[in-house]
C-alpha positions as CSV (number, residue, x, y, z in Angstrom):
1,X,127.8,98.3,197.4
2,X,129.9,100.3,195.1
3,X,128.0,98.9,192.1
4,X,124.7,99.7,193.7
5,X,125.9,103.3,194.5
6,X,127.0,103.8,190.9
7,X,123.6,102.5,189.6
8,X,121.8,104.9,191.9
9,X,124.0,107.7,190.7
10,X,123.4,106.9,187.1
11,X,119.6,106.9,187.7
12,X,120.0,110.3,189.4
13,X,122.0,111.7,186.5
14,X,119.4,110.5,184.0
15,X,116.6,112.0,186.1
16,X,118.4,115.4,186.4
17,X,119.2,115.5,182.7
18,X,115.7,114.7,181.6
19,X,114.1,117.1,184.1
20,X,116.0,120.1,182.6
21,X,119.3,120.2,184.5
22,X,119.2,121.0,188.2
23,X,115.4,121.2,188.5
24,X,114.3,118.8,191.2
25,X,117.9,117.8,191.9
26,X,119.1,120.6,194.1
27,X,121.5,119.8,196.9
28,X,123.1,121.7,199.8
29,X,126.4,122.8,198.3
30,X,128.0,123.5,201.7
31,X,127.1,120.0,203.1
32,X,130.5,118.4,203.9
33,X,131.2,115.2,201.8
34,X,130.8,111.8,203.5
35,X,134.6,111.1,203.3
36,X,137.1,113.8,204.1
37,X,140.0,114.7,201.7
38,X,138.0,114.2,198.5
39,X,139.5,115.9,195.4
40,X,137.5,118.0,192.9
41,X,139.3,118.5,189.6
42,X,138.4,121.8,188.0
43,X,139.4,122.6,184.4
44,X,138.9,126.2,183.6
45,X,140.0,129.1,181.4
46,X,143.2,131.0,182.0
47,X,141.0,134.2,182.1
48,X,139.1,132.9,185.1
49,X,142.4,132.2,186.8
50,X,144.4,135.2,185.6
51,X,141.6,137.6,186.9
52,X,142.2,136.4,190.5
53,X,138.6,135.4,190.9
54,X,139.3,131.8,191.7
55,X,141.8,132.9,194.4
56,X,138.7,134.2,196.3
57,X,136.1,131.6,195.4
58,X,138.1,128.3,195.8
59,X,139.4,128.8,199.3
60,X,135.9,129.7,200.5
61,X,134.4,126.7,198.8
62,X,137.1,124.3,200.2
63,X,136.6,125.6,203.7
64,X,132.8,125.1,203.5
65,X,132.8,121.7,201.9
66,X,136.1,120.0,203.0
67,X,136.9,119.3,199.3
68,X,140.3,119.9,197.9
69,X,140.1,121.6,194.5
70,X,142.8,121.0,191.9
71,X,142.7,123.8,189.3
72,X,144.0,123.4,185.8
73,X,143.8,126.7,183.9
74,X,144.0,126.2,180.1
75,X,142.1,127.3,177.0
76,X,138.4,126.4,176.8
77,X,139.0,123.7,174.1
78,X,141.7,122.1,176.3
79,X,139.4,122.3,179.4
80,X,136.6,120.5,177.5
81,X,139.1,117.9,176.2
82,X,140.1,117.2,179.8
83,X,136.5,116.5,180.6
84,X,136.1,114.1,177.7
85,X,139.3,112.3,178.8
86,X,138.2,112.0,182.4
87,X,140.9,114.3,183.7
88,X,138.4,116.8,185.1
89,X,135.2,116.6,187.1
90,X,133.8,120.0,186.4
91,X,134.4,122.6,183.7
92,X,134.2,126.4,183.9
93,X,134.6,128.0,180.5
94,X,133.4,130.7,178.1
95,X,132.5,129.4,174.6
96,X,128.8,128.7,174.4
97,X,129.0,126.9,171.1
98,X,131.7,124.5,172.4
99,X,129.9,124.1,175.7
100,X,126.6,123.1,173.9
101,X,128.5,120.6,171.8
102,X,130.1,119.1,174.9
103,X,126.7,118.6,176.4
104,X,125.1,117.4,173.2
105,X,127.8,114.7,172.8
106,X,126.8,113.4,176.3
107,X,130.0,114.4,178.1
108,X,128.5,117.2,180.2
109,X,125.4,117.6,182.4
110,X,123.7,120.4,184.2
111,X,125.3,123.3,182.4
112,X,124.5,126.5,184.2
113,X,125.1,130.2,183.4
114,X,127.4,131.6,186.0
115,X,128.7,135.1,185.2
116,X,129.8,137.4,182.4
117,X,132.2,140.1,181.4
118,X,133.1,141.4,178.0
119,X,135.9,141.5,175.5
120,X,137.8,144.6,174.6
121,X,140.3,145.5,172.0
122,X,143.4,146.9,173.6
123,X,146.4,148.7,172.0
124,X,149.1,151.3,172.5
125,X,147.9,154.7,173.8
126,X,149.0,156.5,170.6
127,X,146.6,154.2,168.6
128,X,148.4,154.1,165.2
129,X,145.5,152.2,163.6
130,X,143.0,154.9,164.7
131,X,140.4,152.6,166.3
132,X,139.8,154.6,169.5
133,X,136.1,155.0,170.2
134,X,135.1,152.5,167.5
135,X,132.2,150.5,168.8
136,X,132.2,148.1,165.8
137,X,134.8,145.4,166.5
138,X,134.8,144.2,162.8
139,X,135.5,147.8,161.7
140,X,138.3,148.2,164.2
141,X,140.0,145.0,163.0
142,X,139.7,146.1,159.4
143,X,141.6,149.3,160.3
144,X,144.3,147.3,162.1
145,X,144.8,144.9,159.3
146,X,144.6,147.6,156.6
147,X,147.6,149.4,158.2
148,X,149.3,146.1,159.1
149,X,149.7,147.3,162.7
150,X,151.1,144.7,165.1
151,X,148.4,142.4,166.5
152,X,149.0,139.7,169.1
153,X,146.7,136.7,169.1
154,X,146.5,133.9,171.6
155,X,146.4,131.4,168.7
156,X,145.4,128.6,170.9
157,X,142.1,126.7,171.4
158,X,140.8,129.1,174.0
159,X,137.4,130.7,174.1
160,X,139.1,134.1,173.5
161,X,140.9,132.9,170.4
162,X,137.7,131.3,169.0
163,X,135.9,134.6,169.6
164,X,138.7,136.5,167.9
165,X,138.4,134.2,164.8
166,X,134.7,134.9,164.7
167,X,135.4,138.7,164.6
168,X,138.0,138.3,161.8
169,X,135.4,136.4,159.8
170,X,132.9,139.3,160.4
171,X,135.6,141.6,159.2
172,X,136.0,139.4,156.1
173,X,139.8,139.2,156.8
174,X,142.2,136.3,157.1
175,X,144.9,137.7,159.3
176,X,148.4,136.7,158.2
177,X,151.8,138.2,157.8
178,X,154.5,139.5,160.1
179,X,152.2,142.0,161.8
180,X,150.0,139.2,163.1
181,X,151.6,137.0,165.8
182,X,150.2,134.0,167.5
183,X,151.6,133.5,171.0
184,X,150.1,130.2,171.8
185,X,150.0,131.3,175.4
186,X,147.6,132.3,178.2
187,X,145.7,135.5,178.2
188,X,148.0,137.2,180.7
189,X,151.2,136.1,178.9
190,X,149.7,137.3,175.6
191,X,148.8,140.7,177.1
192,X,152.4,141.0,178.4
193,X,153.8,140.2,175.0
194,X,151.5,142.7,173.4
195,X,152.5,145.4,175.8
196,X,156.2,144.8,175.0
197,X,155.5,144.8,171.3
198,X,153.0,147.7,171.6
199,X,150.6,145.6,169.7
200,X,146.8,145.4,169.5
201,X,145.2,142.5,171.3
202,X,141.7,141.1,172.1
203,X,141.3,140.4,175.8
204,X,138.6,139.7,178.3
205,X,138.1,142.9,180.4
206,X,138.6,141.2,183.8
207,X,142.1,139.9,183.1
208,X,143.2,143.2,181.7
209,X,141.8,145.3,184.6
210,X,143.4,143.0,187.2
211,X,146.8,143.4,185.6
212,X,146.4,146.9,184.1
213,X,149.1,148.5,186.2
214,X,151.8,146.4,184.6
215,X,150.6,146.7,181.0
216,X,151.2,149.7,178.7
217,X,147.9,149.1,176.9
218,X,144.6,150.9,176.9
219,X,141.1,150.1,175.9
220,X,140.4,151.4,172.4
221,X,137.3,149.4,171.2
222,X,134.4,148.4,173.4
223,X,130.7,148.4,173.6
224,X,129.8,146.2,170.7
225,X,127.2,143.8,171.9
226,X,129.1,141.0,170.1
227,X,131.8,141.5,172.7
228,X,129.6,140.0,175.4
229,X,131.4,137.1,177.2
230,X,129.3,134.7,179.3
231,X,130.8,131.9,181.4
232,X,129.2,128.5,182.0
233,X,129.9,125.6,184.4
234,X,129.3,122.0,183.5
235,X,129.6,118.7,185.4
236,X,131.3,115.9,183.6
237,X,128.8,113.0,183.0
238,X,129.8,110.0,185.2
239,X,127.9,107.6,183.0
240,X,129.8,108.6,179.8
241,X,133.2,109.3,181.6
242,X,134.1,106.8,184.3
243,X,135.9,107.8,187.5
244,X,134.7,111.4,187.8
245,X,133.6,112.9,191.1
246,X,130.1,113.9,190.0
247,X,128.8,114.6,193.5
248,X,131.6,117.1,194.2
249,X,131.1,118.7,190.8
250,X,127.5,119.3,191.6
251,X,128.4,120.8,194.9
252,X,130.7,123.3,193.1
253,X,128.0,124.1,190.5
254,X,125.4,124.6,193.3
255,X,127.9,126.9,195.0
256,X,128.6,129.1,192.0
257,X,124.9,129.6,191.2
258,X,123.8,130.0,194.9
259,X,123.0,133.5,196.2
260,X,126.2,133.4,198.3
261,X,128.3,132.4,195.3
262,X,126.7,135.0,193.0
263,X,127.2,137.8,195.6
264,X,130.9,136.9,195.9
265,X,131.2,137.1,192.1
266,X,129.4,140.4,192.0
267,X,131.6,141.9,194.7
268,X,134.9,140.7,193.4
269,X,137.0,143.7,192.4
270,X,134.8,146.3,194.2
271,X,137.2,146.9,197.2
272,X,140.5,147.0,195.2
273,X,139.5,148.3,191.8
274,X,136.2,150.1,192.5
275,X,134.1,148.0,190.2
276,X,133.1,144.4,189.7
277,X,135.2,142.3,187.3
278,X,132.4,139.9,186.6
279,X,128.6,140.2,186.7
280,X,126.4,137.5,188.1
281,X,124.4,135.6,185.4
282,X,122.7,132.9,187.3
283,X,120.8,135.4,189.4
284,X,119.9,138.3,187.1
285,X,119.5,141.6,188.8
286,X,121.6,140.6,191.8
């Protein structure tokens, strides 16, 4: 029976993949699983966790489905590695190039756009590098490097760090020296370290806004279209990676892109901060 179930699942996976993702394979995300107490392993970015968004979405999803969600918040690269190694069932990250590679290699299925925010360059209010109001991120980085003003980098395999490296390449600069410090830590920990050091730092806007009260940092560079930061969700392929809970992963994906899930994302932050921390991407115009 188990073998027959796995064969049927594999056929369903192939059908969904060849029919363009979820088309023709929609399910009711809030339908309780057949067996109670099932676990869904979610590997996601520290920015998604540090922003507080998952503290709203996950309890609601668990209550509706009966699933228990185990969250591991790491950098995008590590989250995708967890999927490849069979240590996660579903991935929520923000590095489209890395996501596309994960799917192309056969490890991921049914990638969907979920939401977006943007990156911002933060720094001390006195702005010694003089980047305030600069809407060209490469120009701002050249000014910081030119004056060797302190800059804190995540220095890990996260989507934020990969994006930062992209911006340094655009600026035609290889950052190095005492002024440039790699923390090797999460977004929130890197922000706290930058605030203590009064250093410049690249951050997703949501994590910064959620913790702004404790950080002596201000937004100095924003608005460059290259700072756009989309998030995607991907189910781990049960044919390529054995032992993953594909059905639960699909319930989570269906929830995130459902009208109800997208409204929760849109409304997050409105009551406490006066504006949304993320914008829906699966339902444009919502």
